[in-house]
GUKE-39048 format. One record per residue (C-alpha): x, y, z; residue number from 1. Coordinates in steps of 0.25 Angstrom, whole numbers, plus 5000, padded with zeros to 4 digits. Layout:
BEGIN
+------+-------+------+-----+
| east | north |   up |   k |
+------+-------+------+-----+
|    X |     Y |    Z | NUM |
...
+------+-------+------+-----+
***
This chain:
BEGIN
+------+-------+------+-----+
| east | north |   up |   k |
+------+-------+------+-----+
| 4975 |  4965 | 4919 |   1 |
| 4980 |  4969 | 4906 |   2 |
| 4970 |  4972 | 4895 |   3 |
| 4958 |  4972 | 4905 |   4 |
| 4947 |  4983 | 4903 |   5 |
| 4948 |  4988 | 4917 |   6 |
| 4943 |  5002 | 4912 |   7 |
| 4953 |  5009 | 4922 |   8 |
| 4944 |  5003 | 4934 |   9 |
| 4954 |  4993 | 4939 |  10 |
| 4965 |  4996 | 4949 |  11 |
| 4976 |  4986 | 4951 |  12 |
| 4984 |  4986 | 4965 |  13 |
| 4996 |  4981 | 4971 |  14 |
| 5002 |  4981 | 4985 |  15 |
| 5016 |  4986 | 4987 |  16 |
| 5027 |  4985 | 4997 |  17 |
| 5042 |  4986 | 4998 |  18 |
| 5048 |  4975 | 4990 |  19 |
| 5055 |  4968 | 5002 |  20 |
| 5042 |  4968 | 5009 |  21 |
| 5035 |  4962 | 4997 |  22 |
| 5046 |  4952 | 4995 |  23 |
| 5045 |  4947 | 5010 |  24 |
| 5031 |  4949 | 5013 |  25 |
| 5023 |  4947 | 5000 |  26 |
| 5027 |  4933 | 4996 |  27 |
| 5024 |  4929 | 4982 |  28 |
| 5020 |  4942 | 4977 |  29 |
| 5024 |  4952 | 4966 |  30 |
| 5036 |  4961 | 4969 |  31 |
| 5035 |  4976 | 4969 |  32 |
| 5040 |  4977 | 4955 |  33 |
| 5031 |  4967 | 4950 |  34 |
| 5019 |  4974 | 4956 |  35 |
| 5023 |  4987 | 4951 |  36 |
| 5025 |  4981 | 4937 |  37 |
| 5011 |  4975 | 4937 |  38 |
| 5006 |  4989 | 4941 |  39 |
| 5013 |  4996 | 4930 |  40 |
| 5006 |  4986 | 4920 |  41 |
| 4993 |  4988 | 4926 |  42 |
| 4994 |  5003 | 4925 |  43 |
| 4998 |  5001 | 4910 |  44 |
| 4985 |  4994 | 4908 |  45 |
| 4977 |  5006 | 4914 |  46 |
| 4975 |  5000 | 4928 |  47 |
| 4975 |  5009 | 4940 |  48 |
| 4984 |  5005 | 4951 |  49 |
| 4985 |  5004 | 4966 |  50 |
| 4995 |  5000 | 4976 |  51 |
| 4995 |  4996 | 4991 |  52 |
| 5006 |  4998 | 5000 |  53 |
| 5000 |  4988 | 5010 |  54 |
| 5005 |  4983 | 5019 |  55 |
| 5015 |  4993 | 5022 |  56 |
| 5025 |  4986 | 5031 |  57 |
| 5034 |  4993 | 5041 |  58 |
| 5048 |  4988 | 5040 |  59 |
| 5062 |  4993 | 5040 |  60 |
| 5065 |  5002 | 5027 |  61 |
| 5050 |  5003 | 5025 |  62 |
| 5051 |  5018 | 5020 |  63 |
| 5061 |  5014 | 5009 |  64 |
| 5054 |  5002 | 5005 |  65 |
| 5041 |  5008 | 5003 |  66 |
| 5047 |  5020 | 4996 |  67 |
| 5054 |  5010 | 4987 |  68 |
| 5041 |  5004 | 4984 |  69 |
| 5034 |  5017 | 4981 |  70 |
| 5045 |  5022 | 4972 |  71 |
| 5044 |  5009 | 4964 |  72 |
| 5029 |  5010 | 4963 |  73 |
| 5030 |  5024 | 4957 |  74 |
| 5042 |  5021 | 4949 |  75 |
| 5034 |  5010 | 4942 |  76 |
| 5020 |  5013 | 4942 |  77 |
| 5014 |  5025 | 4936 |  78 |
| 5008 |  5034 | 4948 |  79 |
| 4996 |  5038 | 4940 |  80 |
| 4992 |  5023 | 4939 |  81 |
| 4991 |  5022 | 4954 |  82 |
| 4977 |  5024 | 4959 |  83 |
| 4980 |  5022 | 4974 |  84 |
| 4990 |  5017 | 4984 |  85 |
| 4986 |  5011 | 4998 |  86 |
| 4994 |  5010 | 5010 |  87 |
| 4992 |  5000 | 5021 |  88 |
| 5002 |  4997 | 5033 |  89 |
| 5003 |  4982 | 5037 |  90 |
| 4991 |  4978 | 5045 |  91 |
| 4985 |  4965 | 5049 |  92 |
| 4976 |  4957 | 5057 |  93 |
| 4983 |  4951 | 5069 |  94 |
| 4980 |  4937 | 5065 |  95 |
| 4988 |  4939 | 5052 |  96 |
| 5001 |  4940 | 5060 |  97 |
| 5001 |  4925 | 5063 |  98 |
| 4996 |  4921 | 5049 |  99 |
| 5007 |  4929 | 5043 | 100 |
| 5017 |  4924 | 5052 | 101 |
| 5014 |  4910 | 5048 | 102 |
| 5014 |  4913 | 5033 | 103 |
| 5025 |  4923 | 5032 | 104 |
| 5035 |  4920 | 5043 | 105 |
| 5046 |  4929 | 5037 | 106 |
| 5037 |  4941 | 5038 | 107 |
| 5040 |  4950 | 5050 | 108 |
| 5031 |  4962 | 5049 | 109 |
| 5020 |  4956 | 5057 | 110 |
| 5030 |  4957 | 5069 | 111 |
| 5031 |  4972 | 5069 | 112 |
| 5023 |  4980 | 5079 | 113 |
| 5009 |  4982 | 5076 | 114 |
| 4996 |  4988 | 5083 | 115 |
| 4982 |  4983 | 5082 | 116 |
| 4974 |  4992 | 5074 | 117 |
| 4960 |  4996 | 5076 | 118 |
| 4956 |  4987 | 5064 | 119 |
| 4962 |  4975 | 5071 | 120 |
| 4974 |  4975 | 5062 | 121 |
| 4989 |  4976 | 5067 | 122 |
| 4995 |  4988 | 5061 | 123 |
| 5008 |  4996 | 5062 | 124 |
| 5008 |  5007 | 5072 | 125 |
| 5001 |  5020 | 5067 | 126 |
| 5014 |  5028 | 5067 | 127 |
| 5021 |  5017 | 5059 | 128 |
| 5009 |  5016 | 5049 | 129 |
| 5008 |  5031 | 5047 | 130 |
| 5023 |  5033 | 5045 | 131 |
| 5023 |  5022 | 5034 | 132 |
| 5011 |  5028 | 5028 | 133 |
| 5016 |  5042 | 5028 | 134 |
| 5029 |  5038 | 5021 | 135 |
| 5023 |  5029 | 5011 | 136 |
| 5012 |  5039 | 5008 | 137 |
| 5022 |  5050 | 5006 | 138 |
| 5030 |  5041 | 4996 | 139 |
| 5017 |  5038 | 4988 | 140 |
| 5012 |  5052 | 4988 | 141 |
| 5026 |  5057 | 4982 | 142 |
| 5023 |  5047 | 4970 | 143 |
| 5009 |  5044 | 4968 | 144 |
| 5000 |  5051 | 4958 | 145 |
| 4990 |  5061 | 4964 | 146 |
| 4978 |  5053 | 4961 | 147 |
| 4983 |  5040 | 4968 | 148 |
| 4976 |  5037 | 4981 | 149 |
| 4985 |  5034 | 4993 | 150 |
| 4977 |  5028 | 5004 | 151 |
| 4978 |  5018 | 5016 | 152 |
| 4973 |  5004 | 5017 | 153 |
| 4967 |  5001 | 5031 | 154 |
| 4971 |  5013 | 5039 | 155 |
| 4962 |  5022 | 5048 | 156 |
| 4959 |  5037 | 5046 | 157 |
| 4969 |  5041 | 5057 | 158 |
| 4981 |  5035 | 5048 | 159 |
| 4975 |  5041 | 5035 | 160 |
| 4974 |  5055 | 5042 | 161 |
| 4988 |  5054 | 5048 | 162 |
| 4995 |  5049 | 5034 | 163 |
| 4986 |  5055 | 5023 | 164 |
| 4980 |  5067 | 5031 | 165 |
| 4965 |  5062 | 5028 | 166 |
| 4956 |  5051 | 5029 | 167 |
| 4949 |  5043 | 5018 | 168 |
| 4936 |  5048 | 5022 | 169 |
| 4940 |  5063 | 5020 | 170 |
| 4944 |  5059 | 5006 | 171 |
| 4930 |  5053 | 5003 | 172 |
| 4934 |  5039 | 5008 | 173 |
| 4945 |  5029 | 5003 | 174 |
| 4936 |  5024 | 4991 | 175 |
| 4935 |  5038 | 4986 | 176 |
| 4950 |  5041 | 4987 | 177 |
| 4953 |  5028 | 4979 | 178 |
| 4942 |  5032 | 4969 | 179 |
| 4948 |  5046 | 4966 | 180 |
| 4961 |  5039 | 4963 | 181 |
| 4956 |  5031 | 4952 | 182 |
+------+-------+------+-----+
***
C-alpha cells in the first residue's frame, strides 16, 4: 500500500480482540501488535483507518481484556487517523456450530448460552450484549477522536437506543454517519 496514489479515499481496516482470544481462536493470523504496527504504517502513508471489535466474546476477564486491547490501540495508533470503530457481539447461524466444532475442537465459546435472534442467528442474551457494548463503548469514547464514528455491526434499533441513545435513522442512517467521519 505504500506509495499508492489513494488520494485519501482508501480506508484500511483490522479486526481486534483481546490477545488470548486472538491466539486461541484466530489461528494463523497476525497478532494484536502486528495489526497495530501495520495500522501505524498505513496512517503514516496517509490512509484513514477502521477497527472492528467483532466478534466480541463473553468470557472470564472480558472487561480487563477488552480494556487492554483498547489501551494498546490508542497507545499505538493516532486517534485522529481512525475514521470508525464498529462493535459486534458474537453471533452465528445455527449450522456454524457443528462446522466450527469439527474444524476447531478446542474452541469452547459455541457452548455458551445463546438465544435465537429474530434474524435467525444465535446471539448472547440482550442483557449480556448491552453490558458488553456499554463497557466497551465507554472505554472507546474516553480515547477516540471526536470525529471517529462508533457504531454497531448487526444490531437492531432497540440495542442502538439502549446503548447509544439513538438509532442510525435518527442520525441520517449509518452510511451518512460513516461518511461524516471521513
